[in-house]
Kinemage of the C-alpha trace (Angstrom):
@kinemage 1
@onewidth
@group {chain A} dominant
@subgroup {mainchain}
@vectorlist {calphas} color= white
{ca met a 1} P 54.049 158.989 82.815
{ca gln a 2} L 56.411 160.744 80.424
{ca leu a 3} L 59.924 161.975 81.229
{ca lys a 4} L 62.578 163.726 79.170
{ca val a 5} L 65.763 161.667 79.375
{ca asn a 6} L 68.744 163.163 77.570
{ca gly a 7} L 66.307 165.212 75.492
{ca lys a 8} L 64.126 162.251 74.421
{ca thr a 9} L 60.693 161.277 75.728
{ca gln a 10} L 60.754 158.134 77.893
{ca ala a 11} L 57.633 156.397 79.240
{ca val a 12} L 57.858 154.948 82.770
{ca lys a 13} L 55.397 153.574 85.318
{ca asp a 14} L 53.945 155.873 87.968
{ca gly a 15} L 55.899 155.727 91.224
{ca cys a 16} L 59.191 155.067 89.423
{ca asp a 17} L 62.405 156.248 91.071
{ca ile a 18} L 65.786 156.912 89.472
{ca glu a 19} L 67.095 153.474 90.465
{ca ala a 20} L 64.169 151.740 88.696
{ca leu a 21} L 64.605 153.957 85.629
{ca leu a 22} L 68.268 153.009 85.389
{ca gln a 23} L 67.318 149.327 85.571
{ca gln a 24} L 64.738 149.864 82.811
{ca leu a 25} L 67.465 151.470 80.682
{ca asn a 26} L 69.958 148.661 81.491
{ca leu a 27} L 72.384 151.109 83.107
{ca ala a 28} L 74.479 150.303 86.180
{ca ala a 29} L 73.995 152.901 88.933
{ca glu a 30} L 77.680 152.830 89.825
{ca arg a 31} L 78.620 153.869 86.275
{ca val a 32} L 76.355 156.896 85.783
{ca ala a 33} L 75.890 160.482 86.885
{ca val a 34} L 72.303 161.773 86.990
{ca glu a 35} L 70.919 165.296 86.827
{ca his a 36} L 67.227 165.524 87.799
{ca asn a 37} L 65.454 168.792 86.993
{ca his a 38} L 68.822 170.608 86.860
{ca asn a 39} L 70.110 169.161 90.171
{ca ile a 40} L 72.790 166.500 90.505
{ca val a 41} L 71.487 163.487 92.438
{ca met a 42} L 73.824 161.628 94.777
{ca arg a 43} L 74.018 157.913 93.969
{ca cys a 44} L 72.821 157.025 97.483
{ca asp a 45} L 69.587 158.947 96.744
{ca phe a 46} L 68.680 157.197 93.459
{ca gly a 47} L 66.172 154.858 95.160
{ca ala a 48} L 64.611 157.674 97.190
{ca thr a 49} L 64.167 160.134 94.306
{ca leu a 50} L 60.669 159.592 92.923
{ca leu a 51} L 60.033 160.765 89.398
{ca gln a 52} L 56.989 162.740 88.294
{ca asp a 53} L 55.370 163.296 84.930
{ca gly a 54} L 57.314 165.911 82.967
{ca asp a 55} L 60.584 165.570 84.920
{ca gln a 56} L 63.808 166.144 82.998
{ca leu a 57} L 66.858 163.954 83.461
{ca glu a 58} L 70.333 163.956 82.005
{ca ile a 59} L 72.167 160.672 82.445
{ca val a 60} L 75.867 160.318 81.686
{ca asn a 61} L 77.112 156.737 81.389
{ca phe a 62} L 80.813 156.206 82.023
{ca val a 63} L 82.394 153.534 79.838
{ca gly a 64} L 85.823 152.093 80.519
{ca gly a 65} L 88.169 150.697 77.970
{ca gly a 66} L 91.615 150.852 76.652
């Protein structure tokens, strides 16, 4: 299925949840904020939020440094 992630098309397997998508993108769940179809998703719900064809996500990755 096809998703829009940060404005770009991303192919994922059917039945994918946000947690699996983050793993596919090599992003650590504890370092991101996710908006799914214009709603902020709580981190504890990443594994329970199933994605569907055409969904839109915005993912913000927090990077530390000094």
